Each structure stands twice: as structure tokens, then as C-alpha cells.
Residue, then its C-alpha position, 0 to 999 in steps of 0.5 A: m268327301l268333297m275332293t275341294s283341293d283336286s277341284q282347284a288344281r284341275i280347274r287351274s289347269l283348265i283356265s290356263q287353256v282359256a286365255e284370250s292369246s291362245l283363242h288368237d293361236v287357234c284361230d291362226k291354226i284354224y285360218h291355215y287349214i282353212q286355206q288349205g281346204d282340209d275339213r278333218e283338220i278344222v274339226r281337230a283343230i277346234a276340238v284339241s283347242i277349244v273343246d275342254e276334255a279334262v272335265g270329262s264330258g266335253h264341256t267347253l269353259v271359254p267365256q261366251n264372248h270369246l267363244a262366240w267371237v271365235c265360231w264367228i271367225i271360223n264360220n265367216l273364213c270357211s264361208t268366204p270366197g276363195r278361202g278353202a272351197r271345201a271347208s266345211v260351213s256347218i261348224s257349230l257353236p261348242q258349249t258355253l260357260s252358261e250352258l255347262c252352268e245350267e247342265v251341272f245344276v240340272d244333273a246335281n239336282r236330279k242326283l240329289e232328288d233321287g238320294l243317289g250319288v249325294d257326295m258325287a253331285s256335291s263334288i260336281m257343284l263345288d267344282l262349278v263354284i269354284l270354277v266360276g270363282e276363279l275365272y272371276k278372279l282372273g277377269l274371265v268371266e262377267d258379273g253376270v255369270v257370277k250372279r246367275v251361278y250364285f242365285e241359281t244355286l241359292h234356288r234350285g231347291y236342293k235336299r241337301f241345304d248344308v251343301n248349297a251353303k257350303a258352296l255359296c260361301l265358297l264363292l262368296e269368298l272368291v268374290a270377296e277377294r276380288w272385291n277387296t283387292d280390285p276396285t273395278s270390280r266393286n260394281i258387283d252387288v256383294e251386299q245382294y250376295v250377303l242378305s241372300l245368304l243370311d235370309y237362306a241360313e234363316r230359311h234352312d238352319p245349316p249347320a252352326e259353322l256355315v251360319e258363323e261363316i255366313r255372319g262373318f261375311a256380313l260383319q266384314f261388309g258391315i251389312q244386317a239383315r232386312p225384314r223378310r218378304p211374304p212367300s208368294p203361292f207363285s214363286s218358290g219362297s212359299i213356305p208350307t207349314q205341316n198343315g199345307q197352309l202358307h206361311t206369312p209373316p206378321d204385317s207389323t213387319f212392313a209399311t202397308e197400304e192400301h191401293p187408291v183405285y183397286f181397293f173395294r170395300d164390298g171386294n171378297i179377296d185380297f192380293i198382296c204385292q210388295s215393292d221394297d218395304i212397302r206391301t199393297i193391298f188390292r182387295v178386289h172381287s174374285h170373279q173377275l179373276v175367276g173368270f177369266s184366269s185358270v190358275m185363279s179358279g184353281l187357287l180360289s176353288q173351294d178345295n183351295l181357299h182353306r189353305l189361304p191365311v184369312f185377315g178380317g174374314r177374307p182370304r189373303v193371297p201374297l204375290d211376287d209380282d210388282a203392285t204396279e204391273f199387277a194394278l196395270l192387269l187388273g185395269v184391263l180385266y175391270k175395263s175390258f180394254l187395253p190401256f194403250g192402243t195398238i199402233h206403237p204401244p209402250f213396251r214396258e207396259f205391253a211386256s208386263l201384261l203379256r208376262l201376267s196374262t201368261k202367268y196366270q193364263i188369262n188367254r183374253v188379254r193375251d189374245q188381244l195384246l197379240k191379235d195384231f201382232l203376228p200378221s202372216q210372215g207371206a202376206r207382208d212385202a216388207i219385213p217387219i221389225y218388231r221392236s219398231y212395232f214399239g213405241d219410245p223408247e224403243p226396246h233392246p233387241n234382246e228385251v223383245l226376244r226374252l220376253f217372247y221366249e218367256c212367253q212362248v209366243e212361238p210364231a214370233l221367235p224366228l224373226a226376234f231371234y233374227e233381229t238379236c244377230v242383226a243388232g251384233i254378236k257384242s249386243l246379243t251376248s250382252t251381260d247387262p242384267s236388263i237385257m242378258l238373254p237367259p242360256i238356253p235362247l242365248s245359245k240358240a241365237v249365237r249358234g244361229f248368229c254362225a249359222l245366218k252368217a254363212l247363209e247370208w254370204k250364199l244369198a249375197k252371192s246369188i244376188l250380187l254376182l247375177d248371171r252373165q247377162s250383158h248390161r248397160s253399165n260396163m262398170c257392172r259387168q266389170y265388176d262382176f268378172r273381177l269378183m269371180d276372177s279376183e281377191s278383190p274383197l266382195q264389199d269393195a268391189l260392190r261399192a266400186a259398182c252398183p251401190g244398191f248391191e252393196v253389203t252392209t253389217g245389217g241382215i241380209l233381210h234389210i239389204l233386200d228392202f233397201p229401195d233401189r238406187d242408181n244402178c243401171v236398168d238390167c241390174v233394177a230388173q234382176w234386183n226385183e226378180i231375185k230379192q223376193e226369191a232370196k227373202a222368201e228363202l231366208l224367212k223360210s231357213l230362220p226356224a231351222i237356223f234358230g232351233i225352233e221347232s214347228s208347232t204344226 
């Protein structure tokens, strides 16, 4: 039996612990202990005040943006000169709400698939759904988190579809309640939620009372079901029939058009891509794909061809790819060259080709895209800025990281992670769907952001204080000693001395590449000598900072 009422009581108790005002109290406590230099009290304050023990596994339910801010404050205070020399600077970020969601999904799915602990797994999932809904009603999580929980639950593939549907109805009920009472929350796409549930009910035939509940939501919002999209053999939406063939809805449901370029009358295979209610047919020559793609080679092998639906005497393969992007890939395969130069390529086209060439394992195209993109870091004097590599409009750093992470471009990840941190914590934790990072890279980036600040302070001190030799500029020497002997803020003292050493909100790598300005001769000499060492140290540290394992 599902303990829904108990879950709600537990969750309401948890919510009272994550208000923003209590986080300010936590920071005050932490600051007090840092002043005293007591490591154990710092850790205890964090554990007691932030990490949630009620769930039983040490999960933290603090929204990501609040939690990241608290951890940044902690690490910044711990690494600030004169504020607790013995304070630990290796405080790691506790588990975020998205990480908790991911862990619960995996755990519940494993229990259901193994046929063990079905009631327990169902209770865990309902707890999570109620928690996210309640937090959403209170305005403590944003639409992006709700959407992720909803659609991850929808597409995880649980065997207990009735449990899934019940959880989704509970979440939709909570979203609908806020949607009806709070006009500012109406930017959330309720229609998308309801349509997905209608499609869910059609596919999985949940109990009648759940079907009625789903239809009630549709009636409440005045939404009608849309025609179903044909499934793709490359997506979780494919529905095999009992004989192993793919079930494809009849063509009459959709407007169908032939692609104006890649529809060859002598082609021997059809690919179908759909955008909205328009299906685009690509009729191509299978050897153009089989010769370069191991995925297509397996799909179109003699052993698998009989599983594909046949129309007009040709096998027909539905894809879940965008028609424009698939046409872009076909253009590269037929013409044997990229549609853009290697100098400032357009990011959208570059990303589309890299994703598709990775998805279909077309190494020739993937290698061509990345050939000049990953030069040896040691061979460069300046630090590459990946987003500046692309032409206008310049992509957001999160987009670049998401692309490299999804496509497993491992050599590019350390600097891609670094650039998301340089953009700032607000940019890094954005919930805008167009730039929002998935949970795992987001967790690595936020942890790295905290560790990076500590390392930047360490490098900044070695650069700014230099050694104690006499400078020609009395002002430089004066402020060197001032930095050591007083509580004057580091940045203020620095601005008053040598502007070339100024610490800005950018990353230390970018600071190190600033041109020398009006510094004294001794400053310039020391600057040139030490900046290369600091730059090399930071570059070497980036994989460890962001938890990236070396492939060598």
C-alpha cells in the first residue's frame, strides 16, 4: 500500500528546512566557525543545517541555485586570507535535487525491473513526485526541475505503468493547482504535460480510473489528443509487435512530403523524419550510409531488413531526427565535405553534425569536425575559448559543454567545464531549457566551481605577492607589504598598485593572458616568469577539479 499521507507529512517537514532565510542563518554560523578556524565545527554546521537526514540517505533537498550559492560562500570564506587559516578549503557540494531525482529513478527502475520491492519502489517514486510538486507550489523549484521529473518518469520504461501514471497524475494535479492560483506560473507548458499523459494512456492501457483522471485534466484545460508520431528504432518510443517488426501508424495521419534534394528515384531505402505534423521522406542509396556508419550497417543488414516495414517495395525506417539536420548529414555523406569552413563554423550546424555522426557512429564525419578543434594544450601560449571558436551568434558556454559531454569529446571537456564556471554561477545553474545542463555535468561543474575558486585564490596570492625583492615602484612595494600585514581587501589593494595584476570576476586563466600594462620593470619581469607556471598548474589541475577521468 502506498503511504501517500505519510510522504506528504515527511515532505512538508523537510520543506521547512530549506527556506532561503534559513540558508542565511547557516552562512552566519559557518562564517562564525571559520573565524575561529575550527574545521570540525564547519563540517558539522554544514551537515546538520544543509544535508537532509529525514530521507535516510543523506540527500539534500535544497534547490540547486541556493545550494550552489551557499557552497560558494563557504569555499570563498575558507580561502580568504585572514579568515581562519586552519579552515578546510575542500568542502564538496552535497547532493542536489536533480542528483536525488536521478538516483531515485535509477533505484526505483532497478527494483521494478528485478521484480523486487515493487511497493517500496512505488512509494519512493511517489515520495519524489509529491516532494517536487510541493516544492514547486511553494516556488522553491523552477519549471525545469518539474519538467525533468515529469518526463523522466514518463520515459524511464517502468514495467508498472499504473504506478507511473498515478505518480504523473499526482504531479500534474499539484502543477495544475499552482497554475490555476498563481498567474506567474503559467509559463509552464501544461498542454505538453496533458498531451503526454493522453499518449501514455493510449500506449500502456492503465486502469480505467486513471484514464478517467487523465481525461479529466484534458477537459479541464480544453486539450485534445494529437495524432501519434511514428516511433523510431533509435528512440524509446518504438513499439515492437509480437513478430519483432516495428509498428508504424498509417501515413494518412500526417501530411507527407518528399525532400526536395535527397529523394532519389533509384534510391533503395526510405527514411522518415517528422517535424510537427509534416513527415519528410528521404529516399537514398543504402551504400552511402552502410559504408560509413556501423549503426546503419547493422540496421540495414540482411538479418534485420525483414523486421522493417515495407512501403512501395522499399524498407522504410522512421527516425526521431529533425529533417533539416538529417539532410545536413546526408549532404556531407554525398558530397564528402563539410558545408562550412573550419574557421568560425556556425555552432548550430556544427552541433547537429557532431550529434548525428556520434549517434550513428560515422567516424569519418566526426573526425573531420574535430580534426582542428582539439590542438595540444601545451602547444598554445594563449588559452582557447571554445565558444569563441564558433561564428555568430556565439553559443552559450553551457551549450558547448552539453554538446561535448553528450558526444563524449573527452579532450575538450576540462576547458569546456572551465568556461561554464567563468560565466558565473547564475549562468551555470540556469534552468532555461535551451542551455540547462543535465544533472551529471551540472553536478561536476558546480563542484568544480567551488574548487576552482579555492585554487584561483592560491594562484592569485602567488602571483600578486610575488617575492619580497625591492621594486622600482615604491607603490608596488608598499602594497605588497600592505597585503601581508593588514585586513585590506586583496582586490582594493591590487587596484591601487599594479593594474596588470588586478583580480577580476573572470577566471585566472584569462587573467594570466592579460597584456602587461603600466607596471614597473620588476613587476613585468616577475609577471612573465610566474604566469606561465601558474597557467600550467591550473591547466594541469582542471581534469581533477571537474572529476574527469583520464582516458590514458
